[in-house]
N, C-alpha and C positions, 0 to 999 in steps of 0.2 A: 761191616759186619756181614756174616753169611746170611743170605736170603734177602738182601737189600739191593736196590738198583744202584749201580755205581754213579757217583755224583756227575761225572762227565756225560753219561748217557741221559740222566735225568735233565740236566741243563740243556742238552740238545733238543729235548722234547718240549721245552717251555718257551714262552714268549715274554720278554721283559718290557716291551713297549709296543705301541700300536703299529709301528712300521714292520716289526717282526711278525706281528699277528697278520697283517695284510699279506706278507710274503708267504706265510704258512697256509693261509686260506687259498691263495692262488695255487699252491701245490696240491692241496686237498681237493679244491673245486667246489663251486657253489651249487652244483646241480641238485643235490639232495638236501642242501642246507648245511650250515655250519653251526656247531655248538662251541661257545666260548665258555670255558669252565675253570673256575678258580679251584686249585687243588685243595685248599683248606675251606672251601665253601660247604654249604649244607643247608638243609631246611628250606630250599628254594632260593637261597642267597648265593650270589657269585656264579650264576649260570644264565646264559642268554642264547636264543636262537636267532640267527641272521641268514639272509640269502643274497646279500650284496655287500660291496665294499663300504658304501656310505653307512649302512646300518652297523657293520662291523666296527667301524671307527667310533661310532657313538657308544655302542654296547661295550666295547673294550674298556672305555673310561668308566662306565657304570660298574662293571665287574670289579675293576681294580679299586674303585672307591668303596664297594660293599665289603670286600675282603682284603683289606690293606696288607701289602707285603706278601700275599700268597702267590706262589707260582701259577701261571696261567697256561692252559692248554687249549689248542684249537683242534677240534675233532669233527669228522664228518658225521652227520646225523644218520643213525641207523633207523630207518622207518620200519614200522610193524615189529619192533623188537619187544621183548619182555624184560622187565626188571626183576630178576630173581636174586635173592640174597640167601646165602648159606653161612651159618656160623660154624667156625672150625676152632676146636680147642686143642692145644698142644702143650707139651711139657719140655723141660730141658733135656730130656733123653731122646727126643726125636719121635715120641709117640704122638699121634694126632688122630682125631676123630671128627667127622662132620656131623653136626647136629641137624635138627630139622631145618629145611629150607622154607622160604616163603616167597610168594609172588607179591611184589610191591608195585605192579604196573599201573594201578589206578591212582593217577596223580592229577593234581590241579596246580598249575604254575610251578611245576617241578617239585611239588611237595606231596609226599604220600598221603592219600586220604585213608586208605586201609590196607592191611596186609592179609593175604590169604595163606594159611598154613595148615597142612602141607599144601604146596602148590599143585593144583589138579593138572596143570599143563606139563609138569615135569614128572616122568615116571619114577 
């Protein structure tokens, strides 16, 4: 469908087992830390921070057990980033509008504590 990521590209970005995750982490590098993220996770489930291979091996198993069957991504941690969410509403005719944004950066264990809207940090 238009507007979706082709399956072959999506599959290249995911890790199906711990060995693929280890290889992906080696390419990304552990310098800033690695995030293991289940695509279908949320609410603090299916996400772990690691900074070495031994922890990655353990955390990968935890993530896959928390969100069974979900594609898993290995990502470099972006330090000092903000978590900004924007809602977009569109119709079948191609019309779309962005609604209010919100800053969801205040989190505990990867779970939002509160949302600030509109976000003061975004003009």
